[in-house]
C-alpha positions in Angstrom: 138.3 69.1 121.7 138.9 67.9 125.2 141.7 65.9 126.0 142.8 64.8 129.6 145.8 63.1 130.6 145.6 60.8 133.5 149.4 60.2 134.9 148.1 57.5 137.1 146.2 55.9 134.5 149.2 53.4 133.4 148.8 54.3 129.4 151.9 56.6 128.2 150.9 59.8 127.7 151.2 59.7 123.9 148.8 56.6 123.9 146.4 58.5 125.7 146.3 61.5 123.5 146.1 59.5 120.7 143.6 57.3 121.5 141.5 60.3 122.8 141.9 62.3 119.4 141.3 58.7 117.5 138.0 58.6 119.3 136.5 61.9 119.3 137.3 62.0 115.5 135.7 58.7 114.8 132.3 59.8 116.6 132.0 63.0 114.9 133.1 65.2 118.4 136.0 66.2 116.0 134.2 66.7 112.4 136.1 65.8 109.1 138.5 68.9 108.5 138.8 70.1 112.1 141.8 71.9 112.5 143.8 70.5 115.4 146.0 72.5 117.6 150.0 72.4 116.7 152.2 70.0 118.2 153.4 72.6 121.1 150.4 74.2 121.5 148.6 71.0 122.6 152.0 69.8 124.4 151.6 73.2 126.2 147.7 72.8 127.0 148.3 69.4 128.7 152.1 69.9 130.4 153.1 67.5 128.4 156.4 67.4 126.1 156.2 68.8 122.6 157.7 64.9 121.4 155.2 63.1 123.3 152.3 65.0 121.3 154.5 64.8 117.8 154.1 60.9 118.8 150.4 61.2 119.1 150.1 62.8 116.2 152.6 60.6 114.3 150.6 57.9 115.0 147.3 59.2 114.3 148.5 60.0 111.2 149.5 56.7 110.3 146.1 55.6 111.5 144.5 57.6 108.6 142.7 59.8 111.5 144.8 63.3 110.8 146.6 64.7 108.2 149.3 67.0 107.9 149.2 69.4 105.2 152.8 71.4 106.0 152.6 74.9 107.1 148.9 74.7 106.6 148.2 72.4 110.1 147.2 69.2 110.9 143.3 68.9 110.1 140.9 65.6 111.0 140.9 63.4 107.8 138.1 61.5 105.9 137.3 58.1 106.9 135.3 56.0 105.1 135.7 54.6 101.4 137.8 56.4 98.8 134.1 58.0 97.5 133.3 59.1 100.9 137.1 60.6 101.3 137.0 62.3 97.8 133.7 63.8 98.6 134.4 65.1 102.3 137.7 66.5 100.6 135.4 68.4 97.5 133.1 70.0 100.6 135.9 70.7 102.9 137.2 72.7 99.8 133.8 74.3 98.6 133.1 75.3 102.0 136.7 77.2 102.2 136.1 79.0 99.2 132.2 79.9 100.3 133.8 81.3 102.9 136.5 83.2 101.4 133.8 84.4 98.6 132.1 85.9 101.9 128.8 83.6 101.4 126.7 83.1 104.6 126.8 79.6 105.5 123.0 79.5 104.4 124.0 80.6 101.2 126.5 78.1 100.8 124.2 75.2 101.9 121.3 76.1 99.6 123.9 76.0 97.1 124.7 72.9 97.7 121.5 71.5 98.2 120.4 73.1 94.7 123.2 71.3 93.1 122.0 67.7 94.6 118.6 68.1 93.5 119.9 68.9 90.0 122.4 66.3 90.2 119.6 63.5 91.3 117.0 64.8 88.8 114.8 66.0 92.0 
């Protein structure tokens, strides 16, 4: 994730953070499930006050771009229809479980491919 704040831009810093994260999430640069830095961590790396980043994160959460999962962190949320959001959530949970079980990415992908072929009768 790359963000740049331009003080002479005229837009408030929180709005620049909000717009850049939103654009990167919607374009796929930040994929669904990507874990964002903590408010303090991002504020420090950008040279901003923590409240500025917190305000941007609140706006992004209100827009449905990100979701906060308590102590687990803040993540890029699934966009689109309810079905797409549900599938993205299930895929994220599957990927996390496959990693915990020690599967390689290729093994996890192969298992998904097999399941999709079976479900769609291919």
